[in-house]
N, C-alpha and C positions, 0 to 999 in steps of 0.2 A: 397653502404654502406662504402666502402673504401674511396670514395671521401668525404663523410660527415665527417668521422673520421679525414681525413687529414685537412679539413677546420677548424674543432674544435681545432685540435692540433696547427695549425698555429695561430689561434686567441689567444690561450693560450701562445704561445711561443713568439709572436712579442713583447708584453709588457715586457716579461722576457729578451728578447735580448737587450732592451734598457739599462738594468742593466748589460748586458754582463756576464751572468753566465759562469763559467769556464767549459771547456770540462771535462768530467769524463770518466774514464776507469774502468770497473769491474776488470780487471787484472792490478790493480795499481802497483803491484809488478813487472810487466813486462814493466812499463813505468816510470822508476825511475827519469828521468830528469823532467818529467811532475809533479811527486809527490813532489819533493823537489830538488832544484838545488844544495843543499849541497851534494847530492849523485853523482854529476859529478866526475868521476874518482875513485869511491869507488872500482870498479873492475879495476885492473891495466890497462887493455885494451891494444890496442884499442878495443872498443865495439860498435857495430852498432845494433840499434833496429828498428823494423818496427811494427806498430800497426794499426789495422783496426777494426772499430766497426760499425755494422749495427743495429741501434736501431729502433724498431717498424716497421719492414719491411711490416707488414700488411697494412700500410697506403698507399702504392702505389706499382706499378710494378717496378721491377728492383732494383739494389743495392742502388739507390739513392732515392727510393720512400719515405722513412721515414727520419731518421737522420743518416747520415754517417760521420764518422770521420777517417781521415788518419793522421798518425804521422811517422816521420822519425827522428832518433836521432843518435848522435855520441858523445862518451866521452872517455877520457883516463886520466890516472894519469901521471904527468910529475914531476919527482923528483926535477929537478932544480927550478921548480916553487913552490915547497912545497905544491902541491895540484893537483887538476884535472880541466880540461876544458871540456866544452860540448856545443853542439849546437843542436837545435831541431826545426823542422818545423811541424806545424799542419795545417790541413784544415778541418773545420767543415761545413758540407753542409746539408741544411734542404730542404726536399721535392723537389728533383731534382733541386737544386741550386736556390730555391726561396730566401733563405737567406744564405750567405756564409761568413765565418770568416776564414781568413788566418793569421798565426802568425809565426814569425821567432824569436827565442830566443837564446841568448848566455849567458854563465855563467862560473864562476870560483869558485872553492871551496878550501879554505885553510885548510890544514890538520894538526892536532896537535896529535903527538904520545905521549900522556900523560904518558903512561907507557906500560909495556908489556901486560897489561890486559885491557887497556882502550884507546879509541881513540875518537877524536872529529873532525868534519868537519863543516866549516862555509861557506855558499855559498851566493854569490851575483850574480845577473843577470839582464839583460834588454831584452825587447822584442819590436819588431815592429809589429803592428797589422793593418790589413786591413779588413774592413767589407763592404759588399755590400748587398743591399736589392733590389730584383726585384719587386718593388712595383706594377707594372702594371699587374703582374700575381697573385697578392693576391686577395682574396675574403673576404668580411666582412658580418656581420649579417644583416646590413641594406640593403644589395643587394638581400635579399631573398624575392621573390614574392610568395604568397600562392599558386598560380597556376603554374607558370613557373619555380620556383626555382631561381637560380642565373642568368639565362640567358633568354633573350627574345626568342620568337619563331624563330627568324632569326639567333639565335646563338650569338647575341651581349650581352655582360655582362650588367646587370642592373647597373645603376649609384650608387655611394656611396658618402656619405657626409664626409668620412674620409679625413682629410687633409694630403697630402703627405709631407715628410720631404723636406727641401730645397736642400739636396744633398744625393743621394743614395749611394755614396761612403764615407767612413769615415776612416781616417788614424790616427794612434796614436802611442805613445811610452809609455812604462811603465817599472816599476822596480819590482824585486822579491828578496826575501831573505829567508834563511833557515839555520837551524842548525841540526846536527845529532850527537847523542851519541851512541857509540857501544862498546861492548866487544865481546868475542868469541861467546857467545850464546844469547846475548840480545841486543836490539837496540830500540831507540826511537828518534823521530824528530818532529820539528815544522817548517812549511813553511808559508810564507805570500806572496801572489801573488797580482798583480795589486795594488801596493801601492800608485799610483798617481791617484787622482780623475779625472774622465773624463766626457765629455758631451755625452748624448745619441743622437739619430738621430734628436731629436727635440730641441736640444740646452740646455736641462736641465742638470744641474750638478748632477752627481750620484757618490756615493762612492761604488765601486764594489769590494773592497778588499776581498780576499778570504783567510781564515785561515784553514790550514790542519794539524792535529796532527795524527801521526801514530806510532805504536810500535809493538813489537812482540818478538818472541824467536825462537831459532833453537836447536833441540835436535837430536842427534844420539841415537839409543837404540837397544839392542839385541846383544848378543855375538855370537850366533850360526851362524848368517849370516854376520859376519865380519862388524857389524855396518852399513849394507847397508840400513836399515830402518831409516827414518828420519821424523820428525814432525816439522811444522813451524806454530804455531798459530799467528794470525795477527789481528789488529784492526786499523781502519781508521775513524777519525771524521773530518767532513768538515763543515765549517760555512761560509756563504756568504750572505750579506744583512740580510733578515729575514729567510733564509733557513738553516736548519740543517740536516745533514745526518750522519749516522754511519753504518759502515760495519764491521762485526765480522765473523771470520771463520778461516780456517786452510788449509794448504797444507800438504799432507802426501805422502811420496814417498818410493819407493824401488829401489835402484840402479839408473837407468837412467829414470824410469817412475814415474810420480807423478799425483795425482788427488787432488781435493779440493772442499770444499763447504763453502759458505758464506751466511749470511743473511744481507740484507740492509734495514735500517729503517730510516724514515724521522722524527723521534721523535713523530710526530702526527699520522702517519700511517705506516703500513708495506708496503714496496715497492716491494722487489723482493727476491727470493732465487736464488743464483748463483752457478752453478756447473761447474767444469772445469777439463780438463785432459791435459797432456802434457808430453814431454820427453826432456831430456838433454843428448846429446851424442857428445863428442868432443867439437868443437867450437859452435855447434848449439843447441839452445833451442827453442822448438816450443810449443805453448799453444793455446788451444781453450776453450772458456767458453760460457755458455748460460744463459741469465737472464730469469727466470720464473717469470713473473709479477703476483703478488698477490694483487696488488692495483686495483682500478677501471679501470686502463688501461690494465687489463689482456687480453683484446681482441685484442691487438696490436701485438700478436705473439712474444712477448719477444724481446731479443736482442742477436745477434751473435757477437763474438769478437775473433780475431785471433792475435797472437803475434809471431814474429820471432826475436830472439836475436842471434847475431854472436859475441861471445867473443873470440878474437884471442889469449888471454893468458889463456884460459880455466878458471881455478879456482884460479888464482893468484890475491890476493887482494892488494890494495894500502898500507896496513899496513905491508904486508909481501912479498914484491917483491924479486926477486932473489938477488938483490944487497944489500938488508938489511935483512939478515936472523936473526932469533931469535925474531923478532917483532911479536906481536899477529896478527892473521888473523881476518878479519871481519866475521860475520855470513854468512853461505852459501847462505842464501836468498838474501843478499845484492849484492853479486858478481856473482850470476848465471844469 
């Protein structure tokens, strides 16, 4: 049963991959450079982030049985550059490396301290991408025999009429841009990824640009507990090709501990309910989230996601570093 689900998923994903859908994280707040390169250096830094996502593990044994994504990022604010720099590496692996996408991105964000109550960051970045498809390990519908399935009695795969691409490796460069507006308690941003049209595995030109809009707020509340309670409602909308997705939810925390819940919808159908927990203590923030699939893919055992962030200046933001006192801090969500 797992094998059949894996085959169906791959058949659905291979056409999608030719349009190069962007990697997505449920904990988008824990992957700021992936969300919007204008967020590079928003926390004074240096800041190091590690993200791991295991999507649909029921499709196969081991951490690579379904769809696994790894990300490593570094960013910091540099006052002499009037902004922040960042680098990020991602690796997205499907079905034990049947399809692999690796990316290395670099970015710069110019910061405008518009006033003591308002800031703007404008980001530009570029990425190198490498994609590999292990064509010989893929199985297709026309290989199914009513009696023997995908394989002959001697274990040899049935032949397919699918024509392989001319090159299993694909290299490309692309560009990204974004802007973020923020005050002490509110923020909003828009990011455009993959601005350069590319060819898919079969040489067809595709426009795979991705647009992401996100926003939210941050509130401290309660006097009894010295304002240790906080709430951060958030929304993220993503559009790419003919695909639309919106995530709405909130983090709520007390002191160093926080939890949260989100709903993710694809406009045409409900996708998942996401629950998460985490803590922030000193320079370390750790988060775990689980996607509860409520779509027809709910038999895939959801998705697990982990994030580790090491912020070596703790809560010092780029608008309020020690060298520039009296300037407004950014919302806690953006620099934690």
